[in-house]
C-alpha positions as CSV (number, residue, x, y, z in Angstrom):
1,M,25.9,-27.7,-1.3
2,P,27.2,-25.2,-3.9
3,E,28.5,-22.1,-2.4
4,I,27.4,-19.1,-4.2
5,S,29.1,-16.1,-2.0
6,R,31.2,-15.3,0.8
7,F,31.7,-12.3,2.8
8,F,32.7,-10.9,6.2
9,G,33.3,-14.9,7.4
10,I,29.5,-15.7,6.5
11,V,29.6,-18.3,3.7
12,I,26.1,-18.3,1.6
13,R,24.9,-21.8,-0.1
14,M,22.2,-23.2,-1.7
15,Y,21.1,-27.2,-2.4
16,Y,20.8,-28.8,-5.1
17,A,16.9,-29.5,-5.8
18,D,16.1,-28.3,-2.2
19,H,12.5,-28.0,-0.8
20,E,10.5,-24.6,-1.7
21,P,10.2,-22.2,-0.9
22,P,13.0,-20.8,-2.4
23,H,15.8,-20.1,0.1
24,C,19.4,-20.0,0.7
25,H,21.3,-21.4,3.8
26,A,23.9,-18.7,5.7
27,S,26.8,-20.3,8.0
28,Y,29.1,-18.0,10.3
29,G,31.2,-20.7,11.9
30,T,29.1,-23.2,13.7
31,A,26.1,-21.4,13.5
32,S,23.8,-21.1,10.2
33,T,20.2,-20.4,9.4
34,R,17.9,-20.6,6.4
35,I,16.8,-17.2,4.7
36,R,13.8,-17.5,2.1
37,L,13.9,-15.7,-0.8
38,A,11.5,-13.2,-2.3
39,P,10.2,-11.9,0.1
40,V,13.2,-12.0,2.1
41,A,12.9,-13.4,5.9
42,V,14.6,-15.8,8.1
43,M,13.3,-19.4,8.2
44,G,15.0,-20.1,11.5
45,G,18.4,-21.0,13.0
46,D,21.0,-19.6,15.2
47,L,23.7,-17.2,13.3
48,P,24.4,-14.4,15.8
49,P,22.7,-11.4,15.2
50,R,25.4,-9.2,13.8
51,A,25.9,-11.8,10.9
52,L,22.2,-12.7,10.6
53,R,22.1,-8.9,9.7
54,R,24.6,-8.7,7.0
55,A,23.3,-12.4,5.3
56,V,19.5,-10.6,5.2
57,Q,21.1,-7.6,3.8
58,W,22.8,-9.3,1.5
59,A,19.9,-11.6,0.5
60,S,17.7,-8.6,-0.4
61,L,20.1,-6.9,-2.6
62,P,20.4,-9.9,-5.7
63,E,16.8,-11.3,-5.4
64,A,16.7,-11.7,-9.4
65,E,20.1,-13.4,-9.4
66,L,19.4,-15.4,-6.2
67,L,15.9,-16.8,-7.6
68,E,18.2,-17.4,-10.9
69,N,20.4,-19.6,-8.8
70,W,17.0,-21.5,-7.3
71,R,16.1,-22.0,-10.7
72,L,19.5,-23.4,-11.9
73,L,19.9,-25.7,-9.1
74,R,16.2,-27.0,-8.9
75,R,17.4,-28.0,-12.7
76,K,20.5,-29.7,-11.0
77,E,22.5,-27.2,-12.8
78,P,25.7,-25.3,-11.5
79,P,25.0,-21.8,-9.8
80,L,26.5,-18.2,-10.8
81,R,28.6,-16.4,-7.9
82,I,26.9,-13.7,-6.7
83,A,29.0,-10.7,-5.4
84,P,29.6,-10.3,-1.9
85,L,28.1,-7.8,0.5
86,E,31.1,-4.9,1.0
């Protein structure tokens, strides 16, 4: 699963040819969650509250880039890196 961003110990990844709806996976240590894109919403998981807030905040900023990565990965093409949350 390609890594598309990393910040504050949170790693954001997307799977090649993953199921709908468009989403990304955020992990922090051994915890993880799925975040739906457009509109951004938590799809389930166990990230600690602070890491979850940061991951959702990040997913809300580069929406067009995330959706483009979703399209690329659905075509089995490499995704683009997206700037981390600062």
